[in-house]
C-alpha positions as CSV (number, residue, x, y, z in Angstrom):
1,X,-7.5,4.6,6.2
2,X,-4.5,5.2,8.0
3,X,-2.2,2.4,9.4
4,X,-3.1,3.5,12.9
5,X,-6.8,3.3,12.1
6,X,-6.6,-0.2,10.9
7,X,-4.5,-1.0,14.1
8,X,-6.8,0.5,16.2
9,X,-10.0,-1.4,14.7
10,X,-8.0,-4.5,15.1
11,X,-7.8,-3.8,18.8
12,X,-4.2,-2.9,18.9
13,X,-3.9,0.8,18.5
14,X,-0.1,1.1,18.9
15,X,0.5,-1.4,16.1
16,X,0.4,1.0,13.0
17,X,4.0,-0.3,12.1
18,X,2.9,-3.9,12.2
19,X,0.0,-3.0,9.9
20,X,2.6,-1.5,7.5
21,X,4.7,-4.6,7.5
22,X,1.5,-6.7,7.1
23,X,0.6,-4.5,4.0
24,X,4.2,-4.7,2.7
25,X,4.3,-8.4,3.0
26,X,0.7,-9.5,3.1
27,X,-1.9,-10.9,0.7
28,X,-2.0,-8.9,-2.6
29,X,-5.8,-9.4,-2.6
30,X,-6.3,-7.1,0.2
31,X,-6.8,-3.5,-1.1
32,X,-3.7,-2.2,0.8
33,X,-3.5,0.8,-1.7
34,X,-6.3,2.4,0.3
35,X,-4.0,2.7,3.4
36,X,-1.8,5.7,3.8
37,X,0.1,7.1,6.9
38,X,-1.6,9.3,9.3
39,X,-0.7,12.5,7.4
40,X,-2.3,10.9,4.3
41,X,1.0,10.1,2.6
42,X,1.3,7.2,0.2
43,X,3.9,4.4,1.2
44,X,7.3,4.0,-0.4
45,X,7.3,0.3,0.3
46,X,4.2,-0.1,-1.8
47,X,5.0,-2.2,-5.1
48,X,6.5,0.5,-7.5
49,X,7.2,2.9,-4.6
50,X,5.4,6.3,-4.0
51,X,4.5,6.4,-7.7
52,X,2.9,3.0,-7.6
53,X,1.0,3.6,-4.5
54,X,-0.2,6.9,-6.1
55,X,-1.2,5.4,-9.4
56,X,-3.3,2.8,-7.6
57,X,-5.0,5.4,-5.8
58,X,-5.5,7.5,-8.9
59,X,-7.1,4.4,-10.6
60,X,-9.8,4.7,-8.1
61,X,-10.2,8.5,-8.7
62,X,-8.4,9.3,-5.4
63,X,-6.5,12.7,-6.0
64,X,-2.8,12.4,-4.9
65,X,-1.1,15.7,-4.4
66,X,2.3,16.6,-5.6
67,X,3.7,16.0,-2.0
68,X,2.4,12.4,-2.3
69,X,-0.6,13.0,0.0
70,X,-4.3,12.5,0.0
71,X,-6.8,14.7,1.6
72,X,-8.0,12.6,4.7
73,X,-10.8,15.0,5.2
74,X,-12.3,13.9,1.8
75,X,-11.1,10.2,1.3
76,X,-10.6,8.7,4.8
77,X,-13.1,6.0,5.8
78,X,-14.8,6.8,9.0
79,X,-16.5,3.6,10.4
80,X,-20.1,3.7,11.5
81,X,-20.5,3.7,15.2
82,X,-22.6,0.4,15.0
83,X,-19.3,-1.3,13.4
84,X,-17.3,0.0,16.3
85,X,-19.8,-1.4,18.9
86,X,-19.9,-4.8,17.1
87,X,-16.0,-4.9,17.2
88,X,-16.3,-4.7,21.0
89,X,-12.8,-2.8,21.1
90,X,-10.7,-2.2,24.3
91,X,-11.0,1.0,26.2
92,X,-7.6,2.0,24.8
93,X,-8.6,1.2,21.1
94,X,-12.0,3.3,21.6
95,X,-9.9,6.2,23.1
96,X,-7.6,6.1,20.2
97,X,-10.4,6.3,17.6
98,X,-12.4,8.8,19.7
99,X,-9.2,11.1,19.6
100,X,-8.6,10.9,15.9
101,X,-11.8,10.3,14.0
102,X,-14.9,12.6,13.9
103,X,-17.7,10.5,15.4
104,X,-19.4,10.8,18.8
105,X,-20.1,8.1,21.2
Protein backbone atom coordinates (compact mmCIF):
# COMPACT_ATOMS: atom_id res chain seq x y z
CA UNK A 1 0.00 0.00 0.00
CA UNK A 2 0.99 3.62 -0.24
CA UNK A 3 0.87 6.15 2.58
CA UNK A 4 -1.89 7.99 0.72
CA UNK A 5 -3.88 4.81 0.29
CA UNK A 6 -3.72 4.11 4.04
CA UNK A 7 -4.81 7.69 4.72
CA UNK A 8 -7.74 7.45 2.28
CA UNK A 9 -8.90 4.13 3.73
CA UNK A 10 -8.75 5.76 7.17
CA UNK A 11 -11.08 8.43 5.79
CA UNK A 12 -8.52 11.26 5.58
CA UNK A 13 -7.13 11.21 2.03
CA UNK A 14 -4.83 14.20 2.50
CA UNK A 15 -3.03 12.75 5.51
CA UNK A 16 -0.29 10.70 3.84
CA UNK A 17 2.41 12.52 5.83
CA UNK A 18 0.60 11.74 9.08
CA UNK A 19 0.58 8.09 8.07
CA UNK A 20 4.32 8.34 7.45
CA UNK A 21 4.89 9.76 10.92
CA UNK A 22 2.67 7.09 12.43
CA UNK A 23 4.68 4.44 10.60
CA UNK A 24 7.93 5.96 11.85
CA UNK A 25 6.88 6.32 15.49
CA UNK A 26 4.07 3.76 15.68
CA UNK A 27 3.71 0.25 16.95
CA UNK A 28 6.40 -2.04 15.56
CA UNK A 29 3.89 -4.91 15.47
CA UNK A 30 2.09 -3.20 12.55
CA UNK A 31 3.58 -4.37 9.21
CA UNK A 32 4.75 -0.90 8.18
CA UNK A 33 7.34 -2.45 5.86
CA UNK A 34 4.46 -3.02 3.44
CA UNK A 35 3.82 0.71 3.05
CA UNK A 36 5.70 2.72 0.41
CA UNK A 37 5.31 6.16 -1.13
CA UNK A 38 3.09 6.88 -4.13
CA UNK A 39 5.94 6.06 -6.50
CA UNK A 40 6.59 2.71 -4.83
CA UNK A 41 9.76 3.96 -3.13
CA UNK A 42 10.82 2.58 0.22
CA UNK A 43 11.21 4.96 3.16
CA UNK A 44 14.50 6.32 4.45
CA UNK A 45 12.88 6.77 7.88
CA UNK A 46 12.30 3.04 8.23
CA UNK A 47 14.58 1.34 10.82
CA UNK A 48 17.83 0.77 8.97
CA UNK A 49 16.94 3.38 6.34
CA UNK A 50 16.34 2.50 2.71
CA UNK A 51 18.37 -0.68 3.02
CA UNK A 52 16.44 -1.81 6.11
CA UNK A 53 13.10 -1.19 4.44
CA UNK A 54 14.22 -2.96 1.27
CA UNK A 55 15.51 -5.93 3.26
CA UNK A 56 12.20 -6.22 5.14
CA UNK A 57 10.31 -6.28 1.83
CA UNK A 58 12.72 -8.75 0.25
CA UNK A 59 12.20 -11.05 3.26
CA UNK A 60 8.56 -11.20 2.09
CA UNK A 61 9.66 -12.00 -1.50
CA UNK A 62 8.96 -8.47 -2.74
CA UNK A 63 11.45 -7.40 -5.41
CA UNK A 64 13.03 -4.02 -4.69
CA UNK A 65 14.70 -2.36 -7.66
CA UNK A 66 18.08 -0.64 -7.63
CA UNK A 67 16.30 2.74 -7.43
CA UNK A 68 14.67 1.61 -4.14
CA UNK A 69 11.20 1.16 -5.68
CA UNK A 70 8.78 -1.73 -5.93
CA UNK A 71 6.43 -2.45 -8.83
CA UNK A 72 3.10 -1.13 -7.53
CA UNK A 73 1.23 -2.76 -10.42
CA UNK A 74 2.47 -6.11 -9.15
CA UNK A 75 2.53 -5.67 -5.37
CA UNK A 76 0.05 -2.96 -4.39
CA UNK A 77 -2.89 -4.21 -2.39
CA UNK A 78 -6.21 -3.15 -3.87
CA UNK A 79 -9.07 -3.46 -1.38
CA UNK A 80 -12.18 -5.27 -2.48
CA UNK A 81 -15.18 -3.07 -3.15
CA UNK A 82 -17.08 -4.78 -0.31
CA UNK A 83 -14.45 -3.56 2.17
CA UNK A 84 -14.64 -0.03 0.82
CA UNK A 85 -18.43 -0.13 1.18
CA UNK A 86 -18.15 -1.31 4.81
CA UNK A 87 -15.78 1.54 5.65
CA UNK A 88 -18.47 4.09 4.71
CA UNK A 89 -15.83 6.55 3.53
CA UNK A 90 -16.44 10.21 2.87
CA UNK A 91 -17.07 11.30 -0.73
CA UNK A 92 -13.59 12.88 -0.75
CA UNK A 93 -11.92 9.63 0.34
CA UNK A 94 -13.93 7.63 -2.22
CA UNK A 95 -12.95 10.07 -4.95
CA UNK A 96 -9.27 9.77 -3.97
CA UNK A 97 -9.42 5.98 -4.17
CA UNK A 98 -11.34 5.96 -7.46
CA UNK A 99 -8.76 8.26 -9.04
CA UNK A 100 -5.77 6.17 -7.96
CA UNK A 101 -6.81 2.52 -7.66
CA UNK A 102 -8.00 0.19 -10.43
CA UNK A 103 -11.50 -0.65 -9.27
CA UNK A 104 -14.93 0.30 -10.49
CA UNK A 105 -17.88 1.49 -8.38
